[in-house]
SEGU-148590 format. One record per residue (C-alpha): x, y, z. Coordinates in steps of 0.05 Angstrom, whole numbers, plus 5000, padded with zeros to 4 digits. Each point is the difference from the previous one (the first is absolute). Example, Ala and Ser with C-alpha at 12.3 -4.5 7.8 and 13.67 -1.06 7.14 Angstrom:
BEGIN
524649105156;502750694987;
This chain:
BEGIN
371504161664;497950334935;506950304992;503249335012;495549674949;501650544948;507449895011;499149254992;496050094935;505350444968;506049565010;504749934940;500249364960;502849525051;503349544949;503950594971;504450195058;507549985009;504450175060;506950304990;503650584968;501450154927;507150224989;504050214939;507249745001;505750054952;504049394981;507150094977;504249464967;507449975019;502849884930;498150004927;493950445001;500850684966;493950285034;502849825069;506950254982;496950694985;496949985070;492849934976;498449305023;493549634990;493950265038;495349475027;493849965043;500049585063;494549815048;503149915069;496249665057;502549955072;498249425044;500649875075;507049805021;503350484951;498749584938;499350434937;497449764933;501350394936;496449864935;502350304934;494450294959;498950154927;498450734983;493049824977;498549735070;501250675034;492850264997;497049355024;504949965058;498750725019;492449884999;500749375042;504550355051;494950575004;494449505011;503949685057;501050685035;492650184991;497849325026;504650045060;497750715017;492649824995;501049375042;503250435054;494150484997;495049425006;503949725059;499750675035;492550054989;499049305026;503850185063;495150575011;494249514992;502949555054;500350555052;494350005050;494850554989;499850545054;
């Protein structure tokens, strides 16, 4: 129970979590853009989130949002991992003692 309590005390900031994946995409215009005509395109950051039923939401991000999004994604993964550990420990507590 002490281990479970320590895990619960050290959870990341719950309000600062985000589920999804951070991707870098390149947008290319069909006409009139010299950068795209040279094959360079325009790099952009995208947060993509998958939902049940195959729905996918993509949100374009500004470059200055990258660190915040990375931190929130990391918090989500830490929180999810610690919740799984707590659930496993609670299962052990439910088992009858020998």
